[in-house]
N, C-alpha and C positions, 0 to 999 in steps of 0.2 A: 385194884385191890380185891375185887370179887374173884378175879382169875386165880388168886392164890388158893382159894377154897375149892377149885374145880376138882382136884383129885380126891378131896375128902367127900364132896357131894357131886357125883357124876351127873346129876340132873341139871347142874348149872353150866353145862358145856357151852350152850348157846347164849347164856346170859351176858358174858363179857362183850361179845360181838354186838348184841342188841344195845346194851348200855353205852358202849363206846361210840357206835354209829349215831345214836340219838343225841348223845352229849356233844359230839363235835359238830353235828348238824345244827344244834341249837346255839352253839358258840360262834361258828364260822360265819354263817349267813348274816346274823345281826351285826357282827363286828364289821364286816365288809360294807353293809348298808349304812352304818353310822359314819363311815369315812365320807360317803357321798353327801351326808347331811352337814358335816362339819366343814367341808372344804368346797369352795366354788371356783376360786381363781386358779389354783394349781391342783386340780382334782386328779389328773393323771399321775403326777409325781407322788401325791399322797397315796393313791392306790398302789403304785409301784413299791413304795417303801413298806406299806402295810403288808403286801402280799409277798415281799421278799423274805419276811420273817419265817415262812414255812420252809423256804429253801435253806436259810441259815440254820434253822433248827435241825433239818435233815442232815446237813453237812457236819454239824457239831455233835449231835446226839448219836450218830452211828458209831463212832469209836467210843463215845462215853458209855453207851449201853453195853458194848462188848466188855469194857473194863468192869462195869457193875456186875455183869453176869459172872466174870471170872472171880471176883472178890466175894460176892454175896449170893451167888446162884441165881437162877431165874426168878425164884420167889422173892428174894430180897430186892432184885432189880425192879420187879413189877411194883413192889410196895413203894420204893423210892420214886419211881416214875409216877405212881398214883398221887403221891404227895406233891410232886412237882407240878403235875397238871391241875391239881386243885387250886393253884394260884390263879387260874382263869377266873375264879369267882371274884378275886380282888380286882383283876383287870376289868371285869364287867361292872363292878361297883364304881369304878372311876369314870365310866362313860355317863355323862350327864345329858339328859334330854334337852333339846333345844326346839324352839318354835321357828319355823321358816316364815318368810314374809308372805308367801302365797297362802300358808295355813292361817296366818293372822287375818288376811283379807277375807278368806272364806269363813272364818269363825265370826267375824264382825260384820257380815253382810247385812243390809237393812232387812231383807226378808226373814233371815234367820233370827235377828234381834226381835222383830215384831212377833215372830212365832213364839219365841221364848217368853215374851211379855204376856202374850195371850194365855200360854200355859200357866204362868205364875198367877195371873188373875183368876183363872178357872180353879186353880188349887186353893186360892184364898177364899173364894166364894162358895166352894163346894164342901160338903161334909166329908169327914175323914173316912172315905171308902176307897176300895181299890179302883184306881183310875184306869189302868191299862190291863186288859185281859192277857192271858197267856198266849192266846192265838195272835194277838197284835204284837206282843213282844217277839214271838218267833218270826212273824212276817217282817218286822223291822230288822231283826238280826240277819235274815236271809237277804234282805235288800242291801244292808251294809256289806255283806259278803260279796254280793254281785257287783256292787260299786267298787269294791277293793280289787276285784279281778277283772274289771272290764277292759283292761289293757290287753287281755287275751284275744280280743276281737280286732285289735289294731293290725292292719295289713303289714306294717313295718315290723312289728314284733313277731308276727307269724313267720315271716321270712327269716328273721334273725333266729328264731327258735329252730327252724328246720336246718339252718346253716350250722347250728351248734351240734346237731346230731352227726353231721359229716366231720366237723372239727374234732369232736371227742373221740370218734373212731380213729381218725388218722393220727392224732398226737399220742395216743396211748401205746401203740405198737412198738415204736423205737425204744421206749423206756423199758419194755419187757424183753425185747429180743436183741438189743444191741450187744449185750454181753455174750449170749449164746452165738450170735453171728460172728463176733470177734474171735471167739474160741474156735469156731468152725473154720475160719480162714487162717488159722495158725498163730493167732495172738496169744501171748501167755496170760495166765490168770491175773497176775499183778497189773499188767498193762490194760487188760479188759476192765478191771476195777478202776484203774486210773482214768479211763475214758468216761466212766460214769461220774467220777469226781469232777472232772473238767466240765462235763455237761451241767452238773449241779451248781458249780461256782459261777459259770457264765450265765446260767439261768437267773441268778441273783443280780448280776450286772445288767442283764437285759431288763429286768423288772424296774430298776431304778433309772437307768440312763434313758430308756425309751419313754418312760413316763415323763422324765424331765424334758426330753426333746419335743414330745407332742404337746407340752404345755407352752412352748414358745409361741409368740404372737403370730409368726409366719406359718406355723403348722397347726395351730389350735383349731382352725376351721376345717382342716383336712384329717382329723383324727380317725374318721371312718376309713379313709383311703389308706392311712398308715396301718390300720388294723388289717385291712385286706392284703396289703403288701407283705406284712409279717407272716400271715397265714400262708400266702402263696409261696414265699421263700422257704418256709418250713416244709411245704409239700415238695418243692424242688430238691431240697436236701434228701428227702426220703427216696425220691426217684433215682438219685445218683449213688446211693449207698451200695447197691449191688456191684458197682464198678470199683469200689474201694475195698481192697483186699490185703491191706497191710496197716500196721500201726501208724506210721507217719501220715498215711492218707486218711485214716479214721479220726485223727486228732482234729483236723479242720472241720470235719463233719460235726464232731461233738461241740466245737466252738460255735459254729453257725447255727446248728439246730438248737443248742441251749440258749443262745442269745434271742433268736426269734421266738422261741417258746416262751421265754420270760417276757418278751415284748407284747405278745398278744394276750397273755394272761393278765398283765397289768391293765390292758385296755378293755377287757370284757365288762367290768362294772361301768366303765366310762361310756362305752358304746350303748350298753343297756340303759343307762341313765339318760343319754341323749334321746333315746327312742321313747321311753315311758315317762320320763321326768322323775324328780326326786320324791314326789308324793307316793308313787307306786313302786319305788325302787326295791324295798324290802321284799315285797311279794314277787316282783319280777325276778330278782336274784334267786329266790327259792325255786321258782319254775326253771330258771336257767340251769342251776346246779343239779336239779332233778333230771333234766334232759341230758346233762353230761354223764350221769351215773349209768344210764342205759347202755350207751356204746362202750363205756369203760368196762362194763360187765361182759359184753358180748365180743368185743374185738380180740382180746387175747386168745380165746378158744378158736375163733375163726382163723386167725393167723396161724395158730398151731396146727389146725387141720390142713391149711394150705401147705405148710412146711412138710407135714407127713405125706401128703398126696404128691407133691412135686419133688421132694427130696432136697430142696434148696429154700433159702429165705427170700429169693427174688420176688415171688408173687406176693408174699406178705408185705414187703416194703413198697412194692409198686401200688398195691391196693391202698396202703396208707397214704402214699403221696398223692394219688388221684383223688382220694377222699378230701384231703386238705385243699387241693386246688379246686375241687368242686365247691367247697364251702366259700372260697374266695370269689369264684366266678358267679355263684348264686347271689352273693351280696353286691357284686359289681353290676350284674344285670338288673337287680332291683333298684340300685341307685341311678342307673342310666334311665330306666323307665320312669322313675319318680321325677328326675330332672326334666325329662321331655314333657311330662304332664304339667309340671309347674311352669315351664317355659311357654307352653301353649296357653295355659290359664292366665299367665302374666301378660302375654301379648294381647289376648282378648280383652283383658281388663284395661290395659294401657290404651288400646285403640278406642275403647268406649268412654274413657274418662280423660282424654286429652283436653286440657283447658283451652288450647287454641282452637281445636275443632269445636268445642262446645261454644266458644265465643262466636265463631263463624256461623254456627247454626242459629244462635240467638239473634245475630244481626240480620240473617236472612229472614227469620221469623218476623222481626220488627219491620223490615221492608215490605 
């Protein structure tokens, strides 16, 4: 709605971008985090359905916005879209807060209860003066902030965060340069637009079906592996795209790339939740999507520079593919190292706590 007044007040040129970015950031991350708090058994499917809404909206609103512009001009279209997006306030009001079991346990711990009782007794026995100074309040606030973001020191989350940088760089390039590449190899404008439509529809299918598959009992333990496979397959699709120079060959690329893109997108909150837990999920998702924004901002200019320097799209797509494969290999290497460490630790513990060995030592000691 503010955008409508931009031509009247030129000083508001950057205001719509700032308000839009802040608004969607404040809506998207809490909504995704709430899914992790509401669902435990079929979390991947719930995330897939929730995140497929963005793809459905993109697929449906693209022609709808064009019709609105034709009938009401861009000003009227923006006003209608502003009223439509305002319904997010209603959606946010329908999200009811819940208390998790681990939060109940932590809230009713004996030490904390005793501490609260002591504070209450002190308040009853003391005169009505200011009990806590401003310095102490600030120190408590800083301590709570540190506790909220202590997951940043977890080695697993650090590896996951670094992998997201490679992931975000690799997945953004095909969305930007698929249509220009298609036109460059002789595909018509309508067919190039149809390739993006196929990619968007299959992306929605990947969100829902891959979330449902990884919630199966046989695959639930291997969700991290499924995530790595989806990212690696997306990288392989990017490596093969320079060999696809006709519309019939680019259609399978759109299908496969769209499906695996939707697959890994649905598993990002699930994998993050498995690493940091539901308690820190909101803050962790904020960090994750912030890390996504940096490569999204940098990768299209870098790919465009490679296209200008080489004269072809090959280098841009190869760099995108290798970035995605590097993300998968980084997570795979970290998982292998962690498994070896746990195996060694488990072997040592089992060797020292074997009940038969302990009974034999006790019998020898009694003799």
